[in-house]
C-alpha positions in Angstrom: -5.9 -29.4 16.3 -9.1 -31.4 16.4 -11.5 -32.2 13.6 -15.0 -33.6 14.2 -17.8 -34.6 11.8 -21.4 -34.3 12.8 -24.1 -34.9 10.2 -21.6 -34.0 7.5 -20.8 -30.7 9.2 -17.0 -30.6 9.6 -15.5 -28.5 12.4 -11.9 -27.8 13.1 -10.6 -26.4 16.4 -7.0 -25.3 16.7 -5.3 -24.2 19.9 -3.4 -20.9 19.9 -1.2 -19.6 22.8 -1.6 -15.8 23.0 0.4 -13.2 24.9 -1.2 -9.9 25.6 1.1 -7.2 24.4 -0.1 -4.7 27.0 0.0 -6.8 30.1 2.4 -9.7 29.0 -0.3 -12.1 30.3 -0.7 -15.5 28.7 -4.1 -16.6 27.4 -5.3 -19.9 25.9 -7.3 -19.4 22.7 -9.1 -21.6 20.2 -9.5 -20.9 16.5 -12.8 -22.6 15.5 -13.9 -23.2 11.9 -17.0 -24.9 10.5 -17.1 -26.0 6.9 -20.7 -24.9 6.6 -19.7 -21.4 7.5 -16.6 -21.4 5.2 -15.7 -17.8 5.1 -15.3 -17.1 8.8 -13.2 -18.2 11.8 -14.2 -17.8 15.4 -11.5 -16.9 17.9 -12.3 -17.7 21.5 -9.9 -16.2 23.9 -9.8 -17.3 27.5 -10.9 -14.5 29.9 -12.1 -12.4 26.9 -15.8 -11.3 27.0 -16.8 -12.2 23.4 -15.8 -14.5 20.6 -14.1 -12.6 17.7 -15.5 -13.5 14.3 -13.4 -12.7 11.3 -13.0 -13.8 7.7 -10.4 -16.6 7.4 -8.8 -14.6 4.6 -7.7 -12.0 7.2 -5.4 -14.6 8.8 -3.9 -15.7 5.5 -3.5 -12.1 4.3 -2.0 -11.1 7.7 0.7 -13.8 7.2 1.7 -12.1 4.0 1.4 -8.5 5.1 -1.3 -6.7 7.0 -5.0 -7.4 6.9 -8.1 -6.4 8.8 -11.8 -6.8 8.6 -14.2 -4.0 9.0 -16.9 -4.2 11.6 -19.9 -2.2 12.9 -18.9 0.1 15.7 -20.6 -2.2 18.2 -19.0 -5.4 16.9 -15.5 -6.8 17.4 -13.2 -7.4 14.4 -9.6 -8.6 13.8 -6.4 -7.0 12.5 -3.5 -9.4 11.7 0.1 -8.7 10.7 3.5 -10.2 11.2 5.8 -8.9 13.9 9.0 -7.1 12.9 11.0 -10.3 13.5 8.4 -12.3 11.4 8.4 -15.0 14.1 5.1 -13.9 15.6 1.7 -12.9 14.4 0.1 -9.9 16.0 -3.7 -10.1 16.3 -5.5 -6.9 17.2 -9.0 -7.2 18.4 -10.9 -4.0 17.5 -14.3 -2.5 18.0 -14.8 0.1 15.3 -11.6 2.1 15.3 -10.8 1.3 19.0 -8.1 -1.3 19.6 -9.4 -3.5 22.5 -6.4 -5.8 22.7 -3.2 -6.8 20.9 -2.1 -10.4 21.1 1.1 -12.2 19.9 1.1 -15.8 18.8 3.7 -17.9 16.9 3.4 -17.2 13.2 4.5 -20.7 12.2 1.7 -22.2 14.3 -1.0 -19.8 12.9 0.2 -20.5 9.4 -0.1 -24.2 9.9 -3.6 -23.8 11.3 -4.7 -21.4 8.5 -3.4 -23.8 5.9 -5.5 -26.6 7.4 -8.6 -24.5 7.0 -7.9 -24.1 3.3 -7.3 -27.9 3.0 -10.7 -28.4 4.6 -12.5 -26.0 2.3 -10.2 -24.8 -0.6 -10.4 -21.2 -1.8 -13.2 -20.8 -4.3 -15.3 -23.7 -3.0 -16.9 -21.8 -0.1 -20.3 -21.1 -1.8 -21.0 -24.8 -2.3 -20.5 -25.5 1.5 -22.9 -22.9 2.8 -26.1 -24.2 4.3 -28.5 -21.9 2.3 -31.6 -23.2 4.1 -30.2 -22.0 7.4 -29.1 -18.7 5.9 -32.6 -18.1 4.5 -34.2 -19.1 7.7 -32.1 -16.6 9.6 -33.0 -13.8 7.2 -36.6 -14.0 8.3 -35.8 -13.6 12.0 
């Protein structure tokens, strides 16, 4: 896990080992989080065509049951749930209703990383961390 500060923007990057459930291939992945975009995490999977952006709450809720975020049919989204042995977390990358990939990662490691995100920006403090000038500027594009 690495944390960097740039002009008061705090970023956290956490390494995740992933196993593809369909092919049993190993992938390196990084879970990236920025305090100025406090609701979302970015999952970058080695050899995967696009970064998966999902609410950080999906990871926390997935550790406690099953969670997913909804996406537009042309956007990727994330489903998260514990495996039957509760030792691994299953992360499903979806596009609309289509499951593009299902990955397994150690639940304990993901729980540790997820907790660190909530230490960085506690639940309920997200709105104060958003860079509203940037949000407004992007609305006019």
